[in-house]
VEXDREN-2710 file (C-alpha; in Angstrom, 1 decimal):
% VEXDREN-2710
k/r/px/py/pz
1/MET/44.8/96.0/190.9
2/ASP/47.8/97.0/193.1
3/THR/51.2/96.4/191.7
4/LYS/53.0/96.3/195.0
5/PHE/52.9/92.5/195.3
6/GLY/54.3/92.0/191.9
7/GLU/57.0/94.7/192.4
8/TYR/58.0/93.0/195.7
9/VAL/58.3/89.6/194.0
10/LYS/60.2/91.0/191.1
11/ALA/62.6/92.9/193.4
12/LYS/63.2/89.7/195.5
13/ARG/63.6/87.6/192.4
14/LEU/66.2/90.0/191.0
15/GLU/68.0/90.3/194.4
16/LYS/68.3/86.5/194.5
17/GLY/69.4/86.2/190.9
18/VAL/66.4/84.0/189.8
19/ASN/65.2/84.7/186.3
20/LEU/61.5/85.0/185.5
21/ARG/61.3/81.9/183.4
22/LYS/62.9/79.8/186.2
23/LEU/60.4/81.1/188.8
24/ALA/57.5/80.5/186.5
25/GLU/58.8/76.9/185.9
26/ILE/59.0/76.3/189.6
27/LEU/55.4/77.5/190.1
28/GLY/54.2/75.5/187.1
29/ILE/52.9/78.6/185.2
30/VAL/53.9/80.1/181.9
31/PRO/56.4/83.0/182.0
32/ALA/53.9/85.5/180.6
33/TYR/51.5/84.8/183.5
34/MET/54.4/85.4/186.0
35/SER/55.3/88.6/184.1
36/ASP/51.6/89.8/184.4
37/ILE/51.7/89.1/188.2
38/GLU/54.9/91.1/188.5
39/LYS/53.4/94.0/186.5
40/GLY/50.2/94.0/188.6
41/ARG/48.0/92.9/185.6
42/ARG/46.9/89.8/187.5
43/TYR/46.0/89.1/191.1
44/PRO/48.6/87.4/193.3
45/PRO/48.5/83.6/193.1
46/ASP/47.0/81.3/195.7
47/LYS/48.5/80.5/199.1
48/GLU/50.4/77.4/197.9
49/LYS/52.1/79.3/195.1
50/ILE/53.0/82.2/197.4
51/PHE/54.7/79.7/199.6
52/MET/56.4/78.2/196.6
53/ILE/57.7/81.7/195.6
54/ALA/59.0/82.2/199.2
55/THR/60.8/78.8/199.0
56/ALA/62.2/79.4/195.5
57/LEU/63.6/82.8/196.5
58/SER/64.8/81.7/200.0
59/LEU/62.7/84.4/201.7
60/SER/62.9/84.8/205.5
61/LYS/59.8/84.4/207.6
62/GLU/59.4/88.2/207.7
63/GLU/59.8/88.6/204.0
64/THR/57.2/85.8/203.4
65/GLU/54.7/87.4/205.7
66/GLU/55.2/90.8/204.0
67/MET/54.5/89.1/200.7
68/PHE/51.3/87.5/202.1
69/ASP/50.2/90.9/203.3
70/LEU/50.9/92.5/200.0
71/ALA/48.9/89.8/198.3
72/ALA/45.9/90.6/200.6
73/LEU/46.2/94.3/199.9
74/ALA/46.1/93.6/196.1
75/LYS/42.8/91.8/196.5
76/ASP/40.8/94.6/198.0
77/ASN/42.2/94.4/201.5
78/THR/41.3/90.8/202.1
79/VAL/42.9/88.8/205.0
80/SER/46.5/87.6/204.2
81/PRO/46.1/84.2/202.5
82/ASP/48.1/82.4/205.3
83/LEU/45.7/83.4/208.0
84/PRO/42.0/82.5/207.3
85/GLU/42.3/78.8/208.2
86/TYR/43.8/79.6/211.5
87/ILE/41.3/82.3/212.2
88/MET/38.3/80.1/211.3
89/GLU/39.7/77.0/213.2
90/THR/40.4/78.9/216.4
91/LYS/37.2/80.4/217.9
92/ASN/39.0/82.5/220.4
93/SER/41.0/84.2/217.7
94/ARG/37.8/85.5/216.2
95/VAL/36.6/86.6/219.6
96/ALA/39.8/88.4/220.2
97/LEU/39.8/90.1/216.8
98/ARG/36.2/91.2/217.2
99/LEU/36.9/92.6/220.6
100/ALA/40.0/94.4/219.4
101/ARG/37.9/95.9/216.6
102/ASP/35.1/96.9/219.0
103/ILE/37.5/98.8/221.3
104/ASP/39.5/100.1/218.3
105/ALA/42.7/98.5/219.8
106/SER/45.7/100.7/219.1
107/ASP/49.1/99.4/217.9
108/GLU/50.4/99.8/221.4
109/VAL/47.7/97.3/222.6
110/TRP/48.6/94.9/219.9
111/LEU/52.3/95.2/220.8
112/LYS/51.4/94.0/224.3
113/VAL/49.4/91.1/222.9
114/ILE/52.4/90.2/220.7
115/GLU/54.8/90.4/223.7
116/MET/52.5/88.1/225.6
117/LEU/52.3/85.6/222.8
118/GLU/56.1/85.7/222.3
119/ALA/56.6/85.0/226.0
120/GLU/54.2/82.1/225.7
121/LYS/56.2/80.8/222.7
122/GLY/59.4/81.1/224.6
123/GLU/58.0/79.0/227.5
124/ASP/57.2/76.2/225.0
125/ASN/60.8/75.9/223.8
END
């Protein structure tokens, strides 16, 4: 198992001044289990508990997304737990991802896609 998820959570927890027992209580788990997660002895928790960690530690959107990515990496490079439902509910996202894979889309190509999506988001506001 990869310890990066646990190390990230521990660092954020300490940065925010939340003790391990309090975070475990918020998540509804025993402190020893939380300690094992932080030490990389256990896989990261499920999506709901990761959101609970983010809320308890007042993490930004970017910090929360990084935590989700680290959770996925800890589980043999699975997809970040906040994404599968969207991917499976939106057919064109699967088409786009497969096309990107097939053409081996570079980071530069993805940056253009992101810029287009951000422009679309700006038009909605």
